[in-house]
mmCIF file of the N, C-alpha and C atoms, coordinates in Angstrom:
data_MODEL
# 
_entry.id   MODEL 
# 
loop_
_atom_site.group_PDB 
_atom_site.id 
_atom_site.type_symbol 
_atom_site.label_atom_id 
_atom_site.label_alt_id 
_atom_site.label_comp_id 
_atom_site.label_asym_id 
_atom_site.label_entity_id 
_atom_site.label_seq_id 
_atom_site.pdbx_PDB_ins_code 
_atom_site.Cartn_x 
_atom_site.Cartn_y 
_atom_site.Cartn_z 
_atom_site.occupancy 
_atom_site.B_iso_or_equiv 
_atom_site.pdbx_formal_charge 
_atom_site.auth_seq_id 
_atom_site.auth_comp_id 
_atom_site.auth_asym_id 
_atom_site.auth_atom_id 
_atom_site.pdbx_PDB_model_num 
ATOM 1   N N  . UNK A 1 1  ? 14.095  -18.616 17.422 1.00 0.00 ? 1  UNK A N  1 
ATOM 2   C CA . UNK A 1 1  ? 14.648  -18.691 18.768 1.00 0.00 ? 1  UNK A CA 1 
ATOM 3   C C  . UNK A 1 1  ? 13.908  -19.795 19.513 1.00 0.00 ? 1  UNK A C  1 
ATOM 4   N N  . UNK A 1 2  ? 14.595  -20.783 19.960 1.00 0.00 ? 2  UNK A N  1 
ATOM 5   C CA . UNK A 1 2  ? 13.954  -21.848 20.704 1.00 0.00 ? 2  UNK A CA 1 
ATOM 6   C C  . UNK A 1 2  ? 13.741  -21.393 22.138 1.00 0.00 ? 2  UNK A C  1 
ATOM 7   N N  . UNK A 1 3  ? 12.777  -22.003 22.809 1.00 0.00 ? 3  UNK A N  1 
ATOM 8   C CA . UNK A 1 3  ? 12.491  -21.637 24.186 1.00 0.00 ? 3  UNK A CA 1 
ATOM 9   C C  . UNK A 1 3  ? 11.604  -20.422 24.315 1.00 0.00 ? 3  UNK A C  1 
ATOM 10  N N  . UNK A 1 4  ? 11.131  -19.890 23.217 1.00 0.00 ? 4  UNK A N  1 
ATOM 11  C CA . UNK A 1 4  ? 10.223  -18.738 23.249 1.00 0.00 ? 4  UNK A CA 1 
ATOM 12  C C  . UNK A 1 4  ? 8.824   -19.202 22.870 1.00 0.00 ? 4  UNK A C  1 
ATOM 13  N N  . UNK A 1 5  ? 7.845   -18.491 23.395 1.00 0.00 ? 5  UNK A N  1 
ATOM 14  C CA . UNK A 1 5  ? 6.453   -18.699 23.011 1.00 0.00 ? 5  UNK A CA 1 
ATOM 15  C C  . UNK A 1 5  ? 6.027   -17.466 22.236 1.00 0.00 ? 5  UNK A C  1 
ATOM 16  N N  . UNK A 1 6  ? 5.413   -17.676 21.085 1.00 0.00 ? 6  UNK A N  1 
ATOM 17  C CA . UNK A 1 6  ? 5.048   -16.590 20.190 1.00 0.00 ? 6  UNK A CA 1 
ATOM 18  C C  . UNK A 1 6  ? 3.537   -16.397 20.174 1.00 0.00 ? 6  UNK A C  1 
ATOM 19  N N  . UNK A 1 7  ? 3.122   -15.139 19.949 1.00 0.00 ? 7  UNK A N  1 
ATOM 20  C CA . UNK A 1 7  ? 1.703   -14.795 19.939 1.00 0.00 ? 7  UNK A CA 1 
ATOM 21  C C  . UNK A 1 7  ? 1.404   -13.853 18.785 1.00 0.00 ? 7  UNK A C  1 
ATOM 22  N N  . UNK A 1 8  ? 0.269   -14.091 18.121 1.00 0.00 ? 8  UNK A N  1 
ATOM 23  C CA . UNK A 1 8  ? -0.249  -13.150 17.134 1.00 0.00 ? 8  UNK A CA 1 
ATOM 24  C C  . UNK A 1 8  ? -1.111  -12.150 17.890 1.00 0.00 ? 8  UNK A C  1 
ATOM 25  N N  . UNK A 1 9  ? -0.888  -10.866 17.663 1.00 0.00 ? 9  UNK A N  1 
ATOM 26  C CA . UNK A 1 9  ? -1.683  -9.812  18.288 1.00 0.00 ? 9  UNK A CA 1 
ATOM 27  C C  . UNK A 1 9  ? -2.821  -9.459  17.345 1.00 0.00 ? 9  UNK A C  1 
ATOM 28  N N  . UNK A 1 10 ? -4.029  -9.498  17.865 1.00 0.00 ? 10 UNK A N  1 
ATOM 29  C CA . UNK A 1 10 ? -5.216  -9.382  17.021 1.00 0.00 ? 10 UNK A CA 1 
ATOM 30  C C  . UNK A 1 10 ? -6.035  -8.150  17.382 1.00 0.00 ? 10 UNK A C  1 
ATOM 31  N N  . UNK A 1 11 ? -5.691  -7.030  16.789 1.00 0.00 ? 11 UNK A N  1 
ATOM 32  C CA . UNK A 1 11 ? -6.525  -5.833  16.930 1.00 0.00 ? 11 UNK A CA 1 
ATOM 33  C C  . UNK A 1 11 ? -7.847  -6.116  16.213 1.00 0.00 ? 11 UNK A C  1 
ATOM 34  N N  . UNK A 1 12 ? -8.821  -5.268  16.402 1.00 0.00 ? 12 UNK A N  1 
ATOM 35  C CA . UNK A 1 12 ? -10.147 -5.459  15.803 1.00 0.00 ? 12 UNK A CA 1 
ATOM 36  C C  . UNK A 1 12 ? -10.045 -5.753  14.309 1.00 0.00 ? 12 UNK A C  1 
ATOM 37  N N  . UNK A 1 13 ? -10.730 -6.795  13.882 1.00 0.00 ? 13 UNK A N  1 
ATOM 38  C CA . UNK A 1 13 ? -10.767 -7.155  12.473 1.00 0.00 ? 13 UNK A CA 1 
ATOM 39  C C  . UNK A 1 13 ? -9.579  -7.965  11.985 1.00 0.00 ? 13 UNK A C  1 
ATOM 40  N N  . UNK A 1 14 ? -8.649  -8.287  12.839 1.00 0.00 ? 14 UNK A N  1 
ATOM 41  C CA . UNK A 1 14 ? -7.469  -9.051  12.435 1.00 0.00 ? 14 UNK A CA 1 
ATOM 42  C C  . UNK A 1 14 ? -7.633  -10.523 12.802 1.00 0.00 ? 14 UNK A C  1 
ATOM 43  N N  . UNK A 1 15 ? -6.861  -11.365 12.124 1.00 0.00 ? 15 UNK A N  1 
ATOM 44  C CA . UNK A 1 15 ? -6.929  -12.816 12.341 1.00 0.00 ? 15 UNK A CA 1 
ATOM 45  C C  . UNK A 1 15 ? -5.525  -13.370 12.556 1.00 0.00 ? 15 UNK A C  1 
ATOM 46  N N  . UNK A 1 16 ? -5.477  -14.615 12.913 1.00 0.00 ? 16 UNK A N  1 
ATOM 47  C CA . UNK A 1 16 ? -4.190  -15.297 13.100 1.00 0.00 ? 16 UNK A CA 1 
ATOM 48  C C  . UNK A 1 16 ? -3.353  -15.237 11.816 1.00 0.00 ? 16 UNK A C  1 
ATOM 49  N N  . UNK A 1 17 ? -4.010  -15.315 10.667 1.00 0.00 ? 17 UNK A N  1 
ATOM 50  C CA . UNK A 1 17 ? -3.309  -15.267 9.384  1.00 0.00 ? 17 UNK A CA 1 
ATOM 51  C C  . UNK A 1 17 ? -2.892  -13.860 8.974  1.00 0.00 ? 17 UNK A C  1 
ATOM 52  N N  . UNK A 1 18 ? -3.502  -12.848 9.603  1.00 0.00 ? 18 UNK A N  1 
ATOM 53  C CA . UNK A 1 18 ? -3.206  -11.451 9.277  1.00 0.00 ? 18 UNK A CA 1 
ATOM 54  C C  . UNK A 1 18 ? -3.196  -10.630 10.574 1.00 0.00 ? 18 UNK A C  1 
ATOM 55  N N  . UNK A 1 19 ? -2.235  -10.930 11.469 1.00 0.00 ? 19 UNK A N  1 
ATOM 56  C CA . UNK A 1 19 ? -2.230  -10.243 12.763 1.00 0.00 ? 19 UNK A CA 1 
ATOM 57  C C  . UNK A 1 19 ? -1.768  -8.796  12.640 1.00 0.00 ? 19 UNK A C  1 
ATOM 58  N N  . UNK A 1 20 ? -2.096  -8.015  13.650 1.00 0.00 ? 20 UNK A N  1 
ATOM 59  C CA . UNK A 1 20 ? -1.625  -6.630  13.686 1.00 0.00 ? 20 UNK A CA 1 
ATOM 60  C C  . UNK A 1 20 ? -0.198  -6.559  14.209 1.00 0.00 ? 20 UNK A C  1 
ATOM 61  N N  . UNK A 1 21 ? 0.278   -7.635  14.811 1.00 0.00 ? 21 UNK A N  1 
ATOM 62  C CA . UNK A 1 21 ? 1.643   -7.681  15.320 1.00 0.00 ? 21 UNK A CA 1 
ATOM 63  C C  . UNK A 1 21 ? 1.952   -9.049  15.887 1.00 0.00 ? 21 UNK A C  1 
ATOM 64  N N  . UNK A 1 22 ? 3.195   -9.229  16.300 1.00 0.00 ? 22 UNK A N  1 
ATOM 65  C CA . UNK A 1 22 ? 3.588   -10.468 16.973 1.00 0.00 ? 22 UNK A CA 1 
ATOM 66  C C  . UNK A 1 22 ? 4.391   -10.119 18.220 1.00 0.00 ? 22 UNK A C  1 
ATOM 67  N N  . UNK A 1 23 ? 4.195   -10.941 19.227 1.00 0.00 ? 23 UNK A N  1 
ATOM 68  C CA . UNK A 1 23 ? 4.928   -10.790 20.482 1.00 0.00 ? 23 UNK A CA 1 
ATOM 69  C C  . UNK A 1 23 ? 5.541   -12.134 20.822 1.00 0.00 ? 23 UNK A C  1 
ATOM 70  N N  . UNK A 1 24 ? 6.508   -12.103 21.703 1.00 0.00 ? 24 UNK A N  1 
ATOM 71  C CA . UNK A 1 24 ? 7.087   -13.351 22.175 1.00 0.00 ? 24 UNK A CA 1 
ATOM 72  C C  . UNK A 1 24 ? 7.429   -13.214 23.649 1.00 0.00 ? 24 UNK A C  1 
ATOM 73  N N  . UNK A 1 25 ? 7.403   -14.342 24.304 1.00 0.00 ? 25 UNK A N  1 
ATOM 74  C CA . UNK A 1 25 ? 7.804   -14.425 25.706 1.00 0.00 ? 25 UNK A CA 1 
ATOM 75  C C  . UNK A 1 25 ? 8.913   -15.463 25.765 1.00 0.00 ? 25 UNK A C  1 
ATOM 76  N N  . UNK A 1 26 ? 10.050  -15.063 26.302 1.00 0.00 ? 26 UNK A N  1 
ATOM 77  C CA . UNK A 1 26 ? 11.162  -15.993 26.427 1.00 0.00 ? 26 UNK A CA 1 
ATOM 78  C C  . UNK A 1 26 ? 11.721  -15.919 27.837 1.00 0.00 ? 26 UNK A C  1 
ATOM 79  N N  . UNK A 1 27 ? 12.457  -16.924 28.191 1.00 0.00 ? 27 UNK A N  1 
ATOM 80  C CA . UNK A 1 27 ? 13.042  -16.988 29.522 1.00 0.00 ? 27 UNK A CA 1 
ATOM 81  C C  . UNK A 1 27 ? 14.558  -16.970 29.421 1.00 0.00 ? 27 UNK A C  1 
ATOM 82  N N  . UNK A 1 28 ? 15.142  -16.233 30.335 1.00 0.00 ? 28 UNK A N  1 
ATOM 83  C CA . UNK A 1 28 ? 16.588  -16.197 30.492 1.00 0.00 ? 28 UNK A CA 1 
ATOM 84  C C  . UNK A 1 28 ? 16.838  -16.536 31.957 1.00 0.00 ? 28 UNK A C  1 
ATOM 85  N N  . UNK A 1 29 ? 17.031  -17.821 32.225 1.00 0.00 ? 29 UNK A N  1 
ATOM 86  C CA . UNK A 1 29 ? 17.118  -18.278 33.610 1.00 0.00 ? 29 UNK A CA 1 
ATOM 87  C C  . UNK A 1 29 ? 15.767  -18.104 34.273 1.00 0.00 ? 29 UNK A C  1 
ATOM 88  N N  . UNK A 1 30 ? 15.724  -17.356 35.357 1.00 0.00 ? 30 UNK A N  1 
ATOM 89  C CA . UNK A 1 30 ? 14.467  -17.101 36.063 1.00 0.00 ? 30 UNK A CA 1 
ATOM 90  C C  . UNK A 1 30 ? 13.757  -15.841 35.569 1.00 0.00 ? 30 UNK A C  1 
ATOM 91  N N  . UNK A 1 31 ? 14.365  -15.160 34.627 1.00 0.00 ? 31 UNK A N  1 
ATOM 92  C CA . UNK A 1 31 ? 13.803  -13.904 34.128 1.00 0.00 ? 31 UNK A CA 1 
ATOM 93  C C  . UNK A 1 31 ? 12.925  -14.155 32.909 1.00 0.00 ? 31 UNK A C  1 
ATOM 94  N N  . UNK A 1 32 ? 11.730  -13.568 32.914 1.00 0.00 ? 32 UNK A N  1 
ATOM 95  C CA . UNK A 1 32 ? 10.829  -13.622 31.764 1.00 0.00 ? 32 UNK A CA 1 
ATOM 96  C C  . UNK A 1 32 ? 11.013  -12.336 30.973 1.00 0.00 ? 32 UNK A C  1 
ATOM 97  N N  . UNK A 1 33 ? 11.206  -12.468 29.674 1.00 0.00 ? 33 UNK A N  1 
ATOM 98  C CA . UNK A 1 33 ? 11.415  -11.317 28.798 1.00 0.00 ? 33 UNK A CA 1 
ATOM 99  C C  . UNK A 1 33 ? 10.303  -11.302 27.760 1.00 0.00 ? 33 UNK A C  1 
ATOM 100 N N  . UNK A 1 34 ? 9.493   -10.252 27.787 1.00 0.00 ? 34 UNK A N  1 
ATOM 101 C CA . UNK A 1 34 ? 8.412   -10.071 26.817 1.00 0.00 ? 34 UNK A CA 1 
ATOM 102 C C  . UNK A 1 34 ? 8.845   -9.048  25.789 1.00 0.00 ? 34 UNK A C  1 
ATOM 103 N N  . UNK A 1 35 ? 8.651   -9.398  24.514 1.00 0.00 ? 35 UNK A N  1 
ATOM 104 C CA . UNK A 1 35 ? 9.065   -8.517  23.424 1.00 0.00 ? 35 UNK A CA 1 
ATOM 105 C C  . UNK A 1 35 ? 8.000   -8.509  22.338 1.00 0.00 ? 35 UNK A C  1 
ATOM 106 N N  . UNK A 1 36 ? 7.991   -7.436  21.575 1.00 0.00 ? 36 UNK A N  1 
ATOM 107 C CA . UNK A 1 36 ? 7.118   -7.305  20.421 1.00 0.00 ? 36 UNK A CA 1 
ATOM 108 C C  . UNK A 1 36 ? 7.985   -6.883  19.235 1.00 0.00 ? 36 UNK A C  1 
ATOM 109 N N  . UNK A 1 37 ? 7.636   -7.388  18.046 1.00 0.00 ? 37 UNK A N  1 
ATOM 110 C CA . UNK A 1 37 ? 8.359   -6.973  16.844 1.00 0.00 ? 37 UNK A CA 1 
ATOM 111 C C  . UNK A 1 37 ? 7.809   -5.617  16.433 1.00 0.00 ? 37 UNK A C  1 
ATOM 112 N N  . UNK A 1 38 ? 8.694   -4.615  16.338 1.00 0.00 ? 38 UNK A N  1 
ATOM 113 C CA . UNK A 1 38 ? 8.258   -3.236  16.163 1.00 0.00 ? 38 UNK A CA 1 
ATOM 114 C C  . UNK A 1 38 ? 8.430   -2.717  14.738 1.00 0.00 ? 38 UNK A C  1 
ATOM 115 N N  . UNK A 1 39 ? 7.924   -1.528  14.527 1.00 0.00 ? 39 UNK A N  1 
ATOM 116 C CA . UNK A 1 39 ? 8.087   -0.843  13.234 1.00 0.00 ? 39 UNK A CA 1 
ATOM 117 C C  . UNK A 1 39 ? 9.547   -0.549  12.937 1.00 0.00 ? 39 UNK A C  1 
ATOM 118 N N  . UNK A 1 40 ? 10.377  -0.598  13.956 1.00 0.00 ? 40 UNK A N  1 
ATOM 119 C CA . UNK A 1 40 ? 11.815  -0.409  13.767 1.00 0.00 ? 40 UNK A CA 1 
ATOM 120 C C  . UNK A 1 40 ? 12.492  -1.682  13.278 1.00 0.00 ? 40 UNK A C  1 
ATOM 121 N N  . UNK A 1 41 ? 11.686  -2.696  13.002 1.00 0.00 ? 41 UNK A N  1 
ATOM 122 C CA . UNK A 1 41 ? 12.144  -3.982  12.459 1.00 0.00 ? 41 UNK A CA 1 
ATOM 123 C C  . UNK A 1 41 ? 13.090  -4.704  13.414 1.00 0.00 ? 41 UNK A C  1 
ATOM 124 N N  . UNK A 1 42 ? 12.733  -4.669  14.680 1.00 0.00 ? 42 UNK A N  1 
ATOM 125 C CA . UNK A 1 42 ? 13.506  -5.392  15.688 1.00 0.00 ? 42 UNK A CA 1 
ATOM 126 C C  . UNK A 1 42 ? 12.574  -5.780  16.834 1.00 0.00 ? 42 UNK A C  1 
ATOM 127 N N  . UNK A 1 43 ? 13.055  -6.708  17.645 1.00 0.00 ? 43 UNK A N  1 
ATOM 128 C CA . UNK A 1 43 ? 12.320  -7.112  18.839 1.00 0.00 ? 43 UNK A CA 1 
ATOM 129 C C  . UNK A 1 43 ? 12.669  -6.147  19.966 1.00 0.00 ? 43 UNK A C  1 
ATOM 130 N N  . UNK A 1 44 ? 11.645  -5.514  20.541 1.00 0.00 ? 44 UNK A N  1 
ATOM 131 C CA . UNK A 1 44 ? 11.832  -4.573  21.646 1.00 0.00 ? 44 UNK A CA 1 
ATOM 132 C C  . UNK A 1 44 ? 10.988  -5.002  22.842 1.00 0.00 ? 44 UNK A C  1 
ATOM 133 N N  . UNK A 1 45 ? 11.395  -4.603  24.041 1.00 0.00 ? 45 UNK A N  1 
ATOM 134 C CA . UNK A 1 45 ? 10.620  -4.943  25.235 1.00 0.00 ? 45 UNK A CA 1 
ATOM 135 C C  . UNK A 1 45 ? 9.193   -4.395  25.150 1.00 0.00 ? 45 UNK A C  1 
ATOM 136 N N  . UNK A 1 46 ? 8.256   -5.107  25.769 1.00 0.00 ? 46 UNK A N  1 
ATOM 137 C CA . UNK A 1 46 ? 6.857   -4.676  25.786 1.00 0.00 ? 46 UNK A CA 1 
ATOM 138 C C  . UNK A 1 46 ? 6.233   -4.966  27.143 1.00 0.00 ? 46 UNK A C  1 
ATOM 139 N N  . UNK A 1 47 ? 5.227   -4.175  27.480 1.00 0.00 ? 47 UNK A N  1 
ATOM 140 C CA . UNK A 1 47 ? 4.444   -4.445  28.682 1.00 0.00 ? 47 UNK A CA 1 
ATOM 141 C C  . UNK A 1 47 ? 3.069   -5.011  28.309 1.00 0.00 ? 47 UNK A C  1 
ATOM 142 N N  . UNK A 1 48 ? 2.946   -5.505  27.080 1.00 0.00 ? 48 UNK A N  1 
ATOM 143 C CA . UNK A 1 48 ? 1.673   -6.028  26.571 1.00 0.00 ? 48 UNK A CA 1 
ATOM 144 C C  . UNK A 1 48 ? 1.049   -7.042  27.529 1.00 0.00 ? 48 UNK A C  1 
ATOM 145 N N  . UNK A 1 49 ? 1.813   -8.022  27.975 1.00 0.00 ? 49 UNK A N  1 
ATOM 146 C CA . UNK A 1 49 ? 1.252   -9.082  28.812 1.00 0.00 ? 49 UNK A CA 1 
ATOM 147 C C  . UNK A 1 49 ? 0.925   -8.578  30.222 1.00 0.00 ? 49 UNK A C  1 
ATOM 148 N N  . UNK A 1 50 ? 1.681   -7.602  30.708 1.00 0.00 ? 50 UNK A N  1 
ATOM 149 C CA . UNK A 1 50 ? 1.342   -6.977  31.993 1.00 0.00 ? 50 UNK A CA 1 
ATOM 150 C C  . UNK A 1 50 ? 0.017   -6.232  31.878 1.00 0.00 ? 50 UNK A C  1 
ATOM 151 N N  . UNK A 1 51 ? -0.161  -5.470  30.795 1.00 0.00 ? 51 UNK A N  1 
ATOM 152 C CA . UNK A 1 51 ? -1.436  -4.758  30.574 1.00 0.00 ? 51 UNK A CA 1 
ATOM 153 C C  . UNK A 1 51 ? -2.581  -5.748  30.450 1.00 0.00 ? 51 UNK A C  1 
ATOM 154 N N  . UNK A 1 52 ? -2.343  -6.857  29.752 1.00 0.00 ? 52 UNK A N  1 
ATOM 155 C CA . UNK A 1 52 ? -3.366  -7.892  29.597 1.00 0.00 ? 52 UNK A CA 1 
ATOM 156 C C  . UNK A 1 52 ? -3.776  -8.439  30.963 1.00 0.00 ? 52 UNK A C  1 
ATOM 157 N N  . UNK A 1 53 ? -2.800  -8.751  31.781 1.00 0.00 ? 53 UNK A N  1 
ATOM 158 C CA . UNK A 1 53 ? -3.064  -9.303  33.114 1.00 0.00 ? 53 UNK A CA 1 
ATOM 159 C C  . UNK A 1 53 ? -3.864  -8.329  33.971 1.00 0.00 ? 53 UNK A C  1 
ATOM 160 N N  . UNK A 1 54 ? -3.622  -7.037  33.791 1.00 0.00 ? 54 UNK A N  1 
ATOM 161 C CA . UNK A 1 54 ? -4.316  -6.008  34.563 1.00 0.00 ? 54 UNK A CA 1 
ATOM 162 C C  . UNK A 1 54 ? -5.645  -5.575  33.940 1.00 0.00 ? 54 UNK A C  1 
ATOM 163 N N  . UNK A 1 55 ? -5.999  -6.171  32.795 1.00 0.00 ? 55 UNK A N  1 
ATOM 164 C CA . UNK A 1 55 ? -7.255  -5.830  32.132 1.00 0.00 ? 55 UNK A CA 1 
ATOM 165 C C  . UNK A 1 55 ? -7.212  -4.491  31.414 1.00 0.00 ? 55 UNK A C  1 
ATOM 166 N N  . UNK A 1 56 ? -6.029  -4.053  31.032 1.00 0.00 ? 56 UNK A N  1 
ATOM 167 C CA . UNK A 1 56 ? -5.862  -2.746  30.378 1.00 0.00 ? 56 UNK A CA 1 
ATOM 168 C C  . UNK A 1 56 ? -5.454  -2.869  28.917 1.00 0.00 ? 56 UNK A C  1 
ATOM 169 N N  . UNK A 1 57 ? -5.886  -3.923  28.294 1.00 0.00 ? 57 UNK A N  1 
ATOM 170 C CA . UNK A 1 57 ? -5.480  -4.158  26.917 1.00 0.00 ? 57 UNK A CA 1 
ATOM 171 C C  . UNK A 1 57 ? -6.704  -4.554  26.106 1.00 0.00 ? 57 UNK A C  1 
ATOM 172 N N  . UNK A 1 58 ? -6.975  -3.852  25.021 1.00 0.00 ? 58 UNK A N  1 
ATOM 173 C CA . UNK A 1 58 ? -8.146  -4.137  24.201 1.00 0.00 ? 58 UNK A CA 1 
ATOM 174 C C  . UNK A 1 58 ? -7.887  -5.200  23.143 1.00 0.00 ? 58 UNK A C  1 
ATOM 175 N N  . UNK A 1 59 ? -6.626  -5.453  22.826 1.00 0.00 ? 59 UNK A N  1 
ATOM 176 C CA . UNK A 1 59 ? -6.303  -6.421  21.783 1.00 0.00 ? 59 UNK A CA 1 
ATOM 177 C C  . UNK A 1 59 ? -6.354  -7.850  22.324 1.00 0.00 ? 59 UNK A C  1 
ATOM 178 N N  . UNK A 1 60 ? -6.706  -8.761  21.439 1.00 0.00 ? 60 UNK A N  1 
ATOM 179 C CA . UNK A 1 60 ? -6.670  -10.185 21.750 1.00 0.00 ? 60 UNK A CA 1 
ATOM 180 C C  . UNK A 1 60 ? -5.320  -10.728 21.280 1.00 0.00 ? 60 UNK A C  1 
ATOM 181 N N  . UNK A 1 61 ? -5.000  -11.942 21.694 1.00 0.00 ? 61 UNK A N  1 
ATOM 182 C CA . UNK A 1 61 ? -3.812  -12.617 21.172 1.00 0.00 ? 61 UNK A CA 1 
ATOM 183 C C  . UNK A 1 61 ? -4.034  -14.119 21.203 1.00 0.00 ? 61 UNK A C  1 
ATOM 184 N N  . UNK A 1 62 ? -3.352  -14.810 20.292 1.00 0.00 ? 62 UNK A N  1 
ATOM 185 C CA . UNK A 1 62 ? -3.393  -16.266 20.237 1.00 0.00 ? 62 UNK A CA 1 
ATOM 186 C C  . UNK A 1 62 ? -1.972  -16.776 20.069 1.00 0.00 ? 62 UNK A C  1 
ATOM 187 N N  . UNK A 1 63 ? -1.706  -17.922 20.644 1.00 0.00 ? 63 UNK A N  1 
ATOM 188 C CA . UNK A 1 63 ? -0.381  -18.512 20.501 1.00 0.00 ? 63 UNK A CA 1 
ATOM 189 C C  . UNK A 1 63 ? -0.194  -19.008 19.077 1.00 0.00 ? 63 UNK A C  1 
ATOM 190 N N  . UNK A 1 64 ? 0.998   -18.760 18.538 1.00 0.00 ? 64 UNK A N  1 
ATOM 191 C CA . UNK A 1 64 ? 1.341   -19.209 17.189 1.00 0.00 ? 64 UNK A CA 1 
ATOM 192 C C  . UNK A 1 64 ? 2.691   -19.912 17.236 1.00 0.00 ? 64 UNK A C  1 
ATOM 193 N N  . UNK A 1 65 ? 3.050   -20.526 16.125 1.00 0.00 ? 65 UNK A N  1 
ATOM 194 C CA . UNK A 1 65 ? 4.333   -21.213 16.047 1.00 0.00 ? 65 UNK A CA 1 
ATOM 195 C C  . UNK A 1 65 ? 5.456   -20.216 15.751 1.00 0.00 ? 65 UNK A C  1 
ATOM 196 N N  . UNK A 1 66 ? 6.668   -20.646 15.997 1.00 0.00 ? 66 UNK A N  1 
ATOM 197 C CA . UNK A 1 66 ? 7.822   -19.821 15.648 1.00 0.00 ? 66 UNK A CA 1 
ATOM 198 C C  . UNK A 1 66 ? 7.842   -19.555 14.148 1.00 0.00 ? 66 UNK A C  1 
ATOM 199 N N  . UNK A 1 67 ? 7.472   -20.548 13.353 1.00 0.00 ? 67 UNK A N  1 
ATOM 200 C CA . UNK A 1 67 ? 7.448   -20.388 11.895 1.00 0.00 ? 67 UNK A CA 1 
ATOM 201 C C  . UNK A 1 67 ? 6.440   -19.311 11.483 1.00 0.00 ? 67 UNK A C  1 
ATOM 202 N N  . UNK A 1 68 ? 5.273   -19.280 12.129 1.00 0.00 ? 68 UNK A N  1 
ATOM 203 C CA . UNK A 1 68 ? 4.281   -18.249 11.819 1.00 0.00 ? 68 UNK A CA 1 
ATOM 204 C C  . UNK A 1 68 ? 4.804   -16.861 12.205 1.00 0.00 ? 68 UNK A C  1 
ATOM 205 N N  . UNK A 1 69 ? 5.478   -16.770 13.339 1.00 0.00 ? 69 UNK A N  1 
ATOM 206 C CA . UNK A 1 69 ? 6.063   -15.493 13.761 1.00 0.00 ? 69 UNK A CA 1 
ATOM 207 C C  . UNK A 1 69 ? 7.138   -15.051 12.771 1.00 0.00 ? 69 UNK A C  1 
ATOM 208 N N  . UNK A 1 70 ? 7.984   -15.982 12.354 1.00 0.00 ? 70 UNK A N  1 
ATOM 209 C CA . UNK A 1 70 ? 9.037   -15.667 11.385 1.00 0.00 ? 70 UNK A CA 1 
ATOM 210 C C  . UNK A 1 70 ? 8.434   -15.184 10.061 1.00 0.00 ? 70 UNK A C  1 
ATOM 211 N N  . UNK A 1 71 ? 7.335   -15.805 9.641  1.00 0.00 ? 71 UNK A N  1 
ATOM 212 C CA . UNK A 1 71 ? 6.669   -15.399 8.405  1.00 0.00 ? 71 UNK A CA 1 
ATOM 213 C C  . UNK A 1 71 ? 6.174   -13.955 8.513  1.00 0.00 ? 71 UNK A C  1 
ATOM 214 N N  . UNK A 1 72 ? 5.582   -13.607 9.648  1.00 0.00 ? 72 UNK A N  1 
ATOM 215 C CA . UNK A 1 72 ? 5.123   -12.231 9.867  1.00 0.00 ? 72 UNK A CA 1 
ATOM 216 C C  . UNK A 1 72 ? 6.306   -11.260 9.805  1.00 0.00 ? 72 UNK A C  1 
ATOM 217 N N  . UNK A 1 73 ? 7.386   -11.584 10.514 1.00 0.00 ? 73 UNK A N  1 
ATOM 218 C CA . UNK A 1 73 ? 8.565   -10.718 10.547 1.00 0.00 ? 73 UNK A CA 1 
ATOM 219 C C  . UNK A 1 73 ? 9.106   -10.518 9.131  1.00 0.00 ? 73 UNK A C  1 
ATOM 220 N N  . UNK A 1 74 ? 9.192   -11.582 8.364  1.00 0.00 ? 74 UNK A N  1 
ATOM 221 C CA . UNK A 1 74 ? 9.701   -11.472 6.987  1.00 0.00 ? 74 UNK A CA 1 
ATOM 222 C C  . UNK A 1 74 ? 8.775   -10.616 6.121  1.00 0.00 ? 74 UNK A C  1 
ATOM 223 N N  . UNK A 1 75 ? 7.467   -10.801 6.272  1.00 0.00 ? 75 UNK A N  1 
ATOM 224 C CA . UNK A 1 75 ? 6.494   -10.042 5.490  1.00 0.00 ? 75 UNK A CA 1 
ATOM 225 C C  . UNK A 1 75 ? 6.580   -8.544  5.822  1.00 0.00 ? 75 UNK A C  1 
ATOM 226 N N  . UNK A 1 76 ? 6.637   -8.214  7.105  1.00 0.00 ? 76 UNK A N  1 
ATOM 227 C CA . UNK A 1 76 ? 6.728   -6.806  7.520  1.00 0.00 ? 76 UNK A CA 1 
ATOM 228 C C  . UNK A 1 76 ? 8.044   -6.197  7.081  1.00 0.00 ? 76 UNK A C  1 
ATOM 229 N N  . UNK A 1 77 ? 9.119   -6.946  7.254  1.00 0.00 ? 77 UNK A N  1 
ATOM 230 C CA . UNK A 1 77 ? 10.434  -6.443  6.872  1.00 0.00 ? 77 UNK A CA 1 
ATOM 231 C C  . UNK A 1 77 ? 10.489  -6.158  5.373  1.00 0.00 ? 77 UNK A C  1 
ATOM 232 N N  . UNK A 1 78 ? 9.928   -7.036  4.558  1.00 0.00 ? 78 UNK A N  1 
ATOM 233 C CA . UNK A 1 78 ? 9.934   -6.836  3.101  1.00 0.00 ? 78 UNK A CA 1 
ATOM 234 C C  . UNK A 1 78 ? 9.139   -5.597  2.713  1.00 0.00 ? 78 UNK A C  1 
ATOM 235 N N  . UNK A 1 79 ? 8.034   -5.331  3.401  1.00 0.00 ? 79 UNK A N  1 
ATOM 236 C CA . UNK A 1 79 ? 7.219   -4.155  3.095  1.00 0.00 ? 79 UNK A CA 1 
ATOM 237 C C  . UNK A 1 79 ? 7.898   -2.857  3.483  1.00 0.00 ? 79 UNK A C  1 
ATOM 238 N N  . UNK A 1 80 ? 8.668   -2.877  4.552  1.00 0.00 ? 80 UNK A N  1 
ATOM 239 C CA . UNK A 1 80 ? 9.273   -1.656  5.107  1.00 0.00 ? 80 UNK A CA 1 
ATOM 240 C C  . UNK A 1 80 ? 10.607  -1.297  4.447  1.00 0.00 ? 80 UNK A C  1 
ATOM 241 N N  . UNK A 1 81 ? 11.174  -2.189  3.697  1.00 0.00 ? 81 UNK A N  1 
ATOM 242 C CA . UNK A 1 81 ? 12.499  -1.903  3.090  1.00 0.00 ? 81 UNK A CA 1 
ATOM 243 C C  . UNK A 1 81 ? 12.354  -1.490  1.664  1.00 0.00 ? 81 UNK A C  1 
# 
């Protein structure tokens, strides 16, 4: 998806190459939509970035490329099916 910014979610002991999850932030006009790829194998809304802004989030995150996010999604999807 173009126009989105992707992030690797890094719980304790995780790295950019082996994240605990992926999130994305995309814009639809003036609306910002934050989503995380879930165990249900789909992108669902998340309040991750709101919690981060409020200091209520223990996980770290780093920006990644769309290709890296796609690789994570494919890897998780293959394991779950």
